[in-house]
C-alpha positions in Angstrom: 0.0 0.0 0.0 3.0 2.3 -0.5 1.9 5.8 -1.6 -1.7 4.9 -0.8 -2.5 4.7 2.9 -1.1 8.1 3.9 -2.5 10.2 6.7 -5.3 11.7 4.7 -6.4 8.2 3.5 -6.4 7.0 7.1 -8.4 9.9 8.4 -11.0 9.2 5.7 -11.1 5.5 6.5 -11.4 6.3 10.2 -14.6 8.1 9.4 -16.0 4.8 8.0 -15.0 2.6 11.0 -14.3 3.3 14.6 -12.6 0.1 15.6 -10.6 -1.3 12.6 -6.8 -1.0 13.0 -5.4 1.2 10.3 -1.9 0.9 8.9 0.6 3.3 7.5 2.1 2.6 4.1 5.3 0.7 4.6 8.2 3.0 5.5 11.9 1.9 5.5 13.8 2.2 8.8 16.2 4.6 7.1 13.3 6.9 6.1 12.0 6.9 9.6 15.4 7.6 11.1 16.7 10.2 8.6 13.6 11.5 6.7 11.1 14.2 7.2 9.2 12.8 10.2 6.3 15.2 10.1 5.7 14.4 6.4 6.3 10.7 6.7 5.0 9.9 10.2 2.7 12.7 11.1 -0.9 11.6 11.9 -4.0 12.9 13.4 -5.4 11.8 16.7 -8.6 10.8 15.0 -6.7 7.9 13.3 -6.2 5.8 16.4 -5.8 2.9 16.6 -3.1 3.1 13.9 0.0 0.9 13.3 3.3 1.9 11.8 4.5 -0.6 9.2 8.3 -0.8 8.9 10.7 -2.5 6.4 14.3 -3.1 7.0 16.9 -5.8 7.5 19.3 -4.3 10.1 18.2 -4.9 13.7 19.8 -1.7 15.1 18.0 0.5 12.5 14.7 -1.4 13.1 15.0 -0.8 16.8 15.6 2.9 16.3 12.7 3.2 13.9 10.4 1.4 16.2 11.5 3.7 19.1 10.7 6.7 17.0 7.3 5.3 16.0 6.3 4.4 19.5 7.5 7.8 20.7 5.2 9.5 18.3 2.2 7.5 19.6 1.6 4.7 17.1 -0.4 1.9 18.7 1.4 -0.9 17.0 4.7 -1.6 15.1 4.3 -4.0 12.2 7.3 -5.5 10.3 6.5 -6.1 6.7 8.0 -9.4 5.4 5.7 -9.6 2.5 6.4 -6.8 0.0 7.9 -8.2 -3.3 8.9 -5.0 -5.1 12.3 -4.7 -6.8 13.4 -1.7 -4.7 12.5 -3.6 -1.5 14.5 -6.6 -2.6 17.4 -4.3 -3.5 17.4 -3.2 0.1 17.2 -6.8 1.4 13.9 -6.5 3.2 10.3 -7.3 2.4 9.4 -10.8 1.1 13.0 -11.8 0.5 13.3 -12.1 4.2 11.1 -15.2 4.1 14.4 -16.9 3.2 15.9 -15.8 6.5 13.6 -16.6 9.4 16.2 -16.3 12.0 17.0 -12.8 10.9 13.3 -11.9 11.0 13.2 -13.1 14.6 16.1 -10.8 15.4 14.4 -7.9 13.7 11.3 -8.6 15.8 13.3 -8.7 19.0 15.0 -5.4 18.0 11.7 -3.7 17.3 10.2 -4.9 20.6 13.2 -3.7 22.5 13.0 -0.3 20.7 9.2 -0.1 21.5 8.7 -2.1 24.7 5.3 -0.7 25.4 3.8 -1.3 21.9 2.9 -4.7 20.4 5.2 -5.6 17.5 3.6 -7.8 14.8 4.7 -9.4 11.6 3.1 -9.4 8.1 4.4 -12.1 5.7 3.7 -14.2 2.6 3.4 -18.0 2.7 6.8 -18.3 1.0 8.8 -17.1 -1.9 10.1 -18.7 -5.1 10.7 -22.4 -4.8 10.0 -22.6 -1.1 7.4 -25.2 0.0 4.8 -22.9 1.5 3.9 -24.9 4.6 7.5 -25.4 5.5 8.4 -21.8 4.8 5.5 -20.3 6.7 6.0 -22.5 9.7 9.7 -21.9 9.8 9.1 -18.1 9.8 6.3 -18.2 12.4 8.1 -20.6 14.7 11.4 -18.7 14.7 9.6 -15.5 15.5 7.3 -17.1 18.1 10.3 -18.5 19.9 11.6 -14.9 20.1 8.2 -13.8 21.6 6.1 -12.6 18.7 2.5 -13.6 19.1 0.7 -12.0 16.1 1.1 -12.7 12.4 -0.8 -11.4 9.4 -0.4 -13.7 6.5 -0.9 -12.7 2.9 -1.9 -16.1 1.6 0.2 -16.1 -1.6 3.7 -16.9 -2.4 5.8 -14.1 -3.8 8.0 -14.7 -6.8 11.1 -12.5 -6.4 12.0 -12.8 -10.1 9.8 -13.3 -13.1 6.7 -11.4 -11.7 6.2 -7.7 -11.2 4.9 -6.4 -7.9 1.4 -6.1 -9.5 1.5 -9.7 -10.8 2.6 -10.8 -7.3 -0.7 -9.5 -6.0 -2.7 -11.5 -8.5 -0.8 -14.4 -10.2 0.4 -16.7 -7.4 -2.6 -18.7 -6.2 -4.2 -18.0 -2.9 -4.1 -20.6 -0.2 -6.4 -19.5 2.6 -6.6 -23.1 3.8 -2.9 -23.1 4.7 -3.5 -20.0 6.9 -6.4 -21.7 8.7 -4.1 -24.8 9.1 -1.5 -22.6 10.7 -4.0 -21.4 13.3 -5.1 -24.9 14.1 -1.5 -26.0 14.6 -0.5 -22.9 16.5 -3.7 -22.0 18.3 -1.9 -19.8 20.9 -0.9 -17.4 18.2 -3.0 -14.6 16.7 -3.3 -15.3 13.0 -4.9 -12.7 10.7 -5.7 -13.4 7.0 -4.7 -11.1 4.2 -4.7 -11.3 0.4 -7.4 -11.2 -2.3 -10.3 -10.5 0.1 -13.0 -8.9 -2.0 -15.5 -7.7 0.5 -16.6 -8.2 4.1 -18.7 -11.3 3.3 -15.8 -12.9 1.6 -13.4 -12.0 4.4 -15.6 -13.3 7.1 -16.3 -16.6 5.3 -12.6 -17.3 4.6 -11.4 -16.3 8.0 -13.6 -18.7 9.9 -11.6 -19.9 12.9 -9.0 -17.1 12.5 -8.4 -14.0 14.6 -9.1 -11.4 12.0 -8.7 -10.1 8.5 -6.6 -7.4 6.9 -8.0 -5.6 3.8 -5.6 -3.9 1.4 -6.6 -2.9 -2.1 -10.3 -3.7 -1.5 -10.6 -1.2 1.3 -8.8 1.5 -0.8 -10.6 0.9 -4.1 -14.1 0.3 -2.5 -13.9 2.0 0.9 -17.6 1.6 1.5 -16.9 -2.0 2.6 -15.6 -0.5 5.8 -19.1 0.9 6.7 -20.3 -2.4 8.1 -17.1 -3.4 9.9 -18.0 -2.0 13.3 -21.5 -3.6 13.4 -20.6 -7.0 11.9 -17.1 -7.5 13.3 -17.0 -5.5 16.6 -20.7 -5.6 17.5 -21.0 -1.8 17.7 -23.3 0.6 16.0 -21.9 1.7 12.7 -20.3 5.1 12.7 -22.3 6.3 9.6 -25.2 4.7 7.9 -24.4 5.9 4.4 -21.6 6.9 2.0 -23.1 10.4 1.9 -22.9 10.7 5.7 -19.3 9.6 5.6 -18.5 12.3 3.1 -20.1 15.0 5.2 -18.2 13.8 8.3 -14.9 14.1 6.4 -15.5 17.7 5.3 -14.2 19.3 8.5 -11.0 17.4 8.2 -10.6 18.5 4.6 -11.3 22.2 5.5 -8.7 22.1 8.3 -6.0 20.7 6.0 -6.9 23.1 3.2 -6.3 26.0 5.7 -2.9 24.4 6.4 -1.9 24.5 2.8 -2.7 20.8 1.8 -4.0 20.7 -1.8 -7.5 19.2 -2.2 -6.5 16.4 -4.4 -4.1 15.0 -1.8 -7.3 14.1 0.2 -9.9 13.5 -2.5 -7.8 11.0 -4.4 -8.5 8.6 -1.6 -12.3 9.0 -1.9 -12.7 8.2 -5.6 -13.9 4.7 -5.1 -16.5 5.5 -2.4 -19.4 5.3 -4.8 -18.1 2.5 -6.9 -20.9 0.5 -8.6 -23.4 3.1 -7.2 -25.7 5.4 -9.1 -23.8 8.6 -9.8 -20.4 6.9 -9.1 -18.9 8.0 -12.4 -20.0 11.6 -11.9 -18.5 11.5 -8.4 -15.1 10.4 -9.7 -15.2 12.8 -12.6 -15.8 15.9 -10.6 -13.2 15.0 -8.0 -10.6 14.0 -10.6 -11.1 16.9 -12.9 -11.8 19.8 -10.5 -10.0 18.5 -7.4 -6.6 19.0 -9.0 -7.1 22.6 -10.0 -5.1 25.3 -8.1 -7.2 26.7 -5.3 -9.7 23.9 -5.4 -11.7 23.8 -2.2 -14.3 21.9 -0.3 -17.0 23.1 -2.7 -15.7 20.6 -5.2 -16.5 17.7 -2.8 -20.0 19.2 -2.2 -20.6 19.4 -5.9 -19.5 15.8 -6.5 -21.8 14.7 -3.7 -24.7 16.7 -5.3 -24.1 14.9 -8.6 -24.5 11.6 -6.8 -27.7 12.8 -5.1 -29.1 14.2 -8.3 -28.5 11.1 -10.4 -30.5 8.3 -8.6 -30.8 6.1 -11.7 -27.4 6.6 -13.4 -25.2 3.5 -13.6 -21.9 4.0 -11.9 
């Protein structure tokens, strides 16, 4: 979710669900330590609970990055051992670390020592390249569990480090949800969360039977309205908003506050484009935000006009 789940995206998603844990985009340990912390790590209080997702392969740097993140108030530190992009491989972190479970365990220990008051979790694939998935997944989980890690989010696909692009790695390797459920049965004391290819809440709840949770990625970004039912169906609480329109209205004060701070409108509205996907007026919603939201000086009136287009087009196919 690099370049997607920034602070504006998370603030928008928080308006759709009170309780779901939100994640930052993956940040390298070097970026956290040496980069512009306000730009990379800044977040609003409304985003809680929110996890900082880190990538790296040097324990000392991971420890320092975790310390920084915890000091800024992140509720969880998550180590990404699943990203297959070329630049991630070049830095020797992400999915290629599936090949080095003992190093991952040391990274987890370093992160926990750097952020002793925050839970440190791991997100992985089920294997890479020619690894046998069950063996690779158990080797990683067991090594990290021995170090003390108790929570694993598993993207239920292999990653091919050569031969497939990052995009293809999200779609081509077959999903194996059954293996993730098997992991939970064999390691019942661990928290196991399912990720990968989950289309909507119905699909996620069906495939995660017996597991401890699910993690949405692209589905929540591209069709964010799926988050509207999470509080009621997963956490047993009244939904924050009953409609997409109400969620838009609730986000407007945040947009106005950021506009006054100099943030361009499109930096926020780009995360809202899929809100009315497959709904009447959805195309008009996207068109207004895409065309007018990028203009210099664009303000909250653009969002109001986009919403009015939806309301005025009750029979138009999205």
